[in-house]
C-alpha positions as CSV (number, residue, x, y, z in Angstrom):
1,M,115.1,89.8,108.1
2,I,116.7,91.5,105.1
3,V,116.5,94.9,105.5
4,T,116.7,97.5,101.8
5,V,117.4,100.5,101.3
6,T,116.1,103.2,98.5
7,P,117.3,106.2,99.1
8,N,116.1,107.6,95.4
9,P,113.1,105.8,95.1
10,A,110.1,106.5,92.2
11,L,106.7,106.1,91.1
12,D,107.0,103.6,88.3
13,F,104.5,104.2,85.5
14,T,104.5,101.1,82.9
15,Y,103.2,101.4,79.6
16,Q,102.4,98.2,77.4
17,L,102.0,98.8,73.3
18,P,102.6,97.4,70.6
19,A,105.5,99.1,69.3
20,V,107.0,102.5,70.2
21,H,108.1,104.6,66.6
22,L,110.0,107.7,67.6
23,G,108.5,110.9,66.5
24,Q,104.8,109.6,66.2
25,S,101.9,109.8,68.4
26,H,100.9,106.8,70.1
27,R,97.4,105.6,72.1
28,V,98.0,103.9,75.1
29,L,95.8,102.2,77.7
30,P,96.4,103.3,81.5
31,P,99.7,102.1,82.5
32,A,100.5,99.9,85.9
33,V,101.5,102.5,88.6
34,R,103.3,101.3,91.5
35,A,106.3,102.0,94.2
36,G,109.5,101.6,92.5
37,G,113.4,102.0,92.4
38,K,115.6,99.1,93.0
39,G,115.5,98.4,96.7
40,I,111.7,98.4,96.4
41,N,112.0,95.9,93.8
42,V,114.1,93.8,95.4
43,A,111.9,93.8,98.4
44,R,108.8,93.2,96.4
45,I,110.3,90.1,95.0
46,L,111.5,88.8,98.5
47,H,108.2,89.3,99.7
48,S,106.6,87.8,97.0
49,R,108.7,84.5,97.9
50,G,107.9,84.5,101.6
51,V,111.3,85.9,102.3
52,P,111.3,88.5,105.5
53,V,112.0,91.7,104.3
54,L,111.6,95.4,105.5
55,S,111.9,97.9,103.0
56,L,113.3,101.5,103.9
57,A,113.1,104.4,101.5
58,T,112.4,108.3,101.5
59,V,109.1,109.2,100.3
60,G,107.2,113.2,99.8
61,G,104.7,114.8,98.1
62,C,101.3,114.0,96.0
63,T,103.6,111.3,94.0
64,G,105.0,109.8,97.3
65,A,101.5,109.7,98.7
66,E,100.5,107.3,96.1
67,F,103.8,105.3,96.2
68,E,102.7,104.9,99.8
69,S,99.4,103.6,99.3
70,D,101.2,100.9,97.0
71,L,103.4,99.6,99.7
72,I,100.8,99.4,101.9
73,V,98.2,97.7,99.1
74,S,101.0,95.7,98.4
75,A,101.8,94.5,102.3
76,I,105.4,95.1,101.6
77,P,106.8,95.6,104.9
78,H,108.2,99.2,105.2
79,R,109.3,102.0,106.9
80,L,109.3,105.4,104.9
81,T,111.2,108.7,106.1
82,H,109.1,111.8,104.9
83,V,110.6,114.3,102.7
84,Q,109.9,117.7,101.1
85,A,110.7,117.0,97.7
86,A,108.1,115.1,95.7
87,T,109.2,111.4,95.0
88,R,110.2,111.2,91.3
89,R,108.7,109.2,88.5
90,T,109.9,106.7,86.0
91,M,108.2,105.7,82.6
92,A,108.9,102.5,80.9
93,F,107.2,101.7,77.5
94,T,107.5,98.1,76.9
95,E,106.9,96.5,73.5
96,S,105.2,93.4,72.7
97,K,106.6,93.4,69.1
98,G,110.5,93.1,69.3
99,A,110.4,92.6,73.2
100,R,112.2,96.0,73.8
101,A,111.9,98.1,76.7
102,S,112.4,102.1,76.6
103,I,113.0,104.0,79.9
104,F,112.7,107.2,81.3
105,N,113.8,108.0,84.7
106,E,113.1,111.6,86.3
107,F,116.3,113.0,88.4
108,G,115.4,112.7,92.2
109,A,115.7,115.7,94.5
110,N,118.5,115.9,97.1
111,N,117.5,115.4,100.8
112,T,117.8,117.7,103.5
113,P,121.0,117.0,105.9
114,A,117.9,116.4,108.6
115,E,116.4,114.3,106.0
116,W,119.2,112.0,105.5
117,G,120.1,112.1,108.9
118,R,116.3,110.3,109.7
119,L,116.9,108.0,106.8
120,T,120.0,106.7,108.1
121,Y,118.6,106.4,111.9
122,A,116.2,104.3,110.5
123,V,118.4,101.7,108.7
124,E,121.2,101.7,111.7
125,T,117.9,100.9,114.0
126,A,116.5,98.3,111.5
127,L,119.8,96.6,111.5
128,S,119.5,95.2,115.0
129,D,117.1,92.4,113.3
130,A,118.6,91.9,110.0
131,T,120.5,89.2,108.4
132,C,121.6,91.3,105.2
133,L,121.7,94.8,104.3
134,V,121.0,95.7,100.5
135,G,121.6,99.2,99.4
136,S,120.2,100.0,95.7
137,G,119.6,102.5,93.2
138,S,120.9,106.1,92.4
139,L,121.9,108.7,95.1
140,P,120.0,112.2,94.0
141,E,122.6,114.8,92.8
142,G,124.4,116.3,95.5
143,A,124.2,113.6,98.0
144,D,127.1,112.2,99.9
145,T,128.7,109.7,98.1
146,N,129.6,107.5,101.2
147,F,125.8,107.1,102.3
148,Y,126.1,103.7,101.2
149,A,129.6,103.1,102.6
150,H,128.7,104.5,105.8
151,L,125.8,101.8,106.0
152,V,128.0,98.9,104.9
153,G,130.5,100.0,107.7
154,R,127.5,99.8,110.4
155,A,126.6,96.4,109.2
156,Q,130.1,94.9,109.2
157,A,130.4,96.0,112.8
158,L,127.0,93.9,113.6
159,G,128.9,90.9,111.4
160,I,125.9,91.4,108.8
161,P,126.5,90.9,105.0
162,S,125.8,93.8,102.9
163,I,125.1,94.2,99.1
164,V,125.4,97.1,97.0
165,D,123.8,97.9,93.6
166,T,124.9,101.6,92.4
167,T,127.5,103.2,90.4
168,G,130.2,105.6,90.3
169,P,131.6,107.2,93.5
170,A,129.2,105.9,95.6
171,L,130.1,102.1,94.1
172,L,133.7,103.0,94.6
173,A,133.2,104.1,98.5
174,A,131.0,100.7,99.3
175,A,134.1,98.8,97.7
176,R,136.5,100.6,99.9
177,A,134.2,99.9,103.1
178,G,134.6,96.4,102.5
179,V,131.1,95.4,101.0
180,T,130.5,91.9,100.6
181,L,128.7,92.1,97.4
182,I,128.7,94.1,94.8
183,K,126.2,93.8,91.7
184,P,127.0,96.3,88.8
185,N,126.4,95.6,85.1
186,E,129.2,96.1,82.3
187,Q,128.2,99.5,81.8
188,E,128.3,100.5,85.4
189,L,131.6,99.1,86.1
190,T,133.2,100.7,83.4
191,E,132.0,104.3,84.0
192,S,132.8,103.6,87.5
193,T,136.3,102.4,87.3
194,G,137.4,103.5,84.1
195,E,138.5,100.3,82.9
196,E,136.9,99.0,79.8
197,D,138.1,95.3,80.4
198,S,135.2,94.0,82.5
199,V,137.2,91.3,84.4
200,R,140.5,93.8,85.2
201,A,137.7,96.3,86.5
202,A,136.0,93.7,88.7
203,R,139.6,92.9,90.2
204,A,140.0,97.0,91.0
205,L,137.1,96.9,92.9
206,I,138.6,93.7,94.8
207,D,141.7,95.6,95.4
208,L,139.8,98.8,96.9
209,G,138.2,96.4,99.5
210,A,135.1,94.6,98.0
211,Q,134.8,90.9,99.0
212,N,133.0,89.7,96.0
213,I,131.5,91.1,92.2
214,L,128.6,90.1,90.6
215,V,128.6,91.4,87.1
216,S,125.3,91.2,84.9
217,L,126.6,90.7,81.0
218,G,123.0,91.6,79.9
219,E,121.8,88.1,77.6
220,R,125.5,86.5,78.3
221,G,124.7,86.0,81.7
222,M,126.6,86.7,84.8
223,F,130.4,86.5,86.1
224,L,131.6,86.3,89.7
225,I,134.9,87.1,91.2
226,S,135.9,87.3,94.7
227,A,138.5,88.6,96.9
228,A,139.4,84.9,98.5
229,N,140.4,83.8,94.8
230,P,140.5,87.2,92.8
231,G,142.4,85.4,89.5
232,E,139.5,82.5,89.3
233,P,136.4,84.3,87.6
234,W,133.3,82.0,87.2
235,R,130.7,83.0,84.5
236,G,127.2,81.5,84.3
237,R,124.7,82.1,81.8
238,L,121.6,80.4,80.2
239,P,122.0,78.3,76.5
240,R,119.2,80.4,75.2
241,I,118.1,83.7,75.2
242,L,114.6,85.2,76.8
243,A,112.5,87.4,75.5
244,G,111.0,90.2,77.8
245,N,111.0,93.3,80.0
246,A,115.0,93.4,81.4
247,T,114.2,96.4,83.6
248,G,113.7,94.5,86.8
249,A,116.4,91.5,85.8
250,G,119.6,93.2,87.9
251,D,117.0,93.7,91.0
252,A,116.1,90.2,91.1
253,A,119.4,88.9,90.8
254,V,120.1,91.2,93.9
255,A,117.3,89.8,95.8
256,A,118.6,86.4,94.7
257,A,122.1,87.0,96.3
258,A,120.4,88.7,99.6
259,T,118.6,85.5,100.0
260,F,122.1,83.6,99.7
261,F,123.8,85.8,102.1
262,S,121.0,86.2,104.5
263,T,120.9,82.3,104.9
264,A,124.7,82.1,105.2
265,F,124.5,84.8,108.2
266,S,121.8,82.7,110.0
267,S,123.7,79.8,109.5
268,G,127.1,81.1,111.5
269,P,129.5,84.3,111.6
270,A,131.6,85.7,108.7
271,P,133.5,85.0,106.2
272,Y,130.6,83.3,104.4
273,D,131.5,80.4,102.1
274,V,131.0,81.9,98.8
275,D,129.8,78.7,96.7
276,P,130.2,80.6,92.6
277,H,127.9,77.5,91.4
278,T,125.0,78.6,94.4
279,I,125.5,82.2,93.9
280,L,125.3,82.3,90.3
281,S,122.5,79.6,89.6
282,L,120.1,81.7,92.0
283,S,121.0,85.5,90.6
284,I,121.0,84.2,86.7
285,S,117.6,82.0,87.3
286,W,115.6,84.6,89.2
287,S,117.1,87.5,86.6
288,A,116.0,85.6,84.0
289,A,112.6,84.7,85.2
290,A,112.3,88.6,86.3
291,V,112.4,89.1,82.4
292,L,109.5,86.9,81.6
293,M,107.1,89.4,84.0
294,P,105.6,92.3,82.7
295,L,106.5,94.7,85.5
296,A,109.6,95.0,87.4
297,G,109.6,93.5,90.9
298,E,108.1,90.2,90.1
299,I,109.7,86.6,88.7
300,S,107.9,84.0,86.6
301,S,107.4,80.7,88.0
302,E,109.8,79.2,85.7
303,Q,112.6,80.3,87.7
304,V,112.9,76.8,89.0
305,T,112.8,75.1,85.4
306,L,115.7,78.0,84.5
307,A,117.8,77.1,87.5
308,T,118.3,73.9,86.0
309,E,119.6,75.2,83.0
310,V,122.4,77.1,84.2
311,I,125.6,77.0,82.6
312,I,128.4,77.5,85.1
313,S,132.3,77.4,83.8
314,R,135.4,79.4,83.9
315,K,135.3,79.9,79.9
316,F,134.8,83.8,79.2
317,V,133.7,85.2,75.8
318,N,134.7,89.1,75.2
319,C,136.5,89.1,78.9
320,E,139.7,88.3,79.8
321,A,140.6,84.8,80.5
322,T,142.9,84.3,83.2
323,R,143.1,80.4,83.1
324,S,142.5,77.8,80.3
325,P,139.3,77.0,79.9
326,V,137.5,74.2,81.3
327,S,134.3,72.1,80.1
328,E,130.8,73.8,80.6
329,T,128.6,71.9,82.8
330,K,124.9,72.3,83.8
331,L,125.2,72.9,87.7
332,V,122.1,73.6,90.6
333,H,124.0,73.4,94.2
334,H,122.0,73.9,97.2
335,T,124.1,75.3,99.8
336,R,123.1,76.2,103.7
337,G,119.7,75.5,103.1
338,V,119.3,78.0,100.0
339,T,117.4,76.6,97.2
340,P,116.6,78.1,93.9
């Protein structure tokens, strides 16, 4: 069972309209409203694919009640820590013309020490049955930046792989704790490390203690660098650019990586054989399939076809080249029972 943790969840409102014109009024249809936050999106994708998952999050206020109701209707297994502050809201405006999405995220209120304690206890209890821990999303302002790092340490003690998708000091703390995989995008990587070159920034996180870094390059794909071979980044991409809603693409990549590590954990103890072809093929195809869907937390059935198109190489564009480029080949690997 994959355990996802969302300490700063949101009730998501997604509006669909032909185009957004700044400074003008718009008439829109009622939005799609559902429980959201990065960890919730990961859990929703895993649940839709029949992967055992348990979603842990905080919830509060009227928005929290609606958030909880959606999880129940969606049948996503969950355990919620009730808090005083109302669950925040996010609003996405997706355009059918131009295929753009504009996102407005409210800040989340910090939890009390007692509330953080209850959430931590819930996670530690769930780890007894976990095959992978996923900590996703921002922390509320004022929260302990070692929150994810503490959970990574608890997972390590049990030999459970861990994935963290966040930014800033919390990301650096997770790296120092020896997290199995970090999944930032380029902007998050730069903001967190202060290093503009994405490969050097990823190596900095490896130097801190992270085992693997999977970096999203947007429409240019992703690259993977690991502590086992920090001088050899692997890059994967699709040969075409997909139009759609990219708001949940990173969460889909995390869900794919969690599936890989969960299967690896079930097959034997750490260290895990991190095949870059499998990780990149899964993560890129799941991420691309999410772009094709109107709402975050879903992936298209086109994922299987997309997986056959993924190109894996060590040839970098706009990244530091550490070795001579090699020929690009289309690869789809299946490792330890993980299938695209």
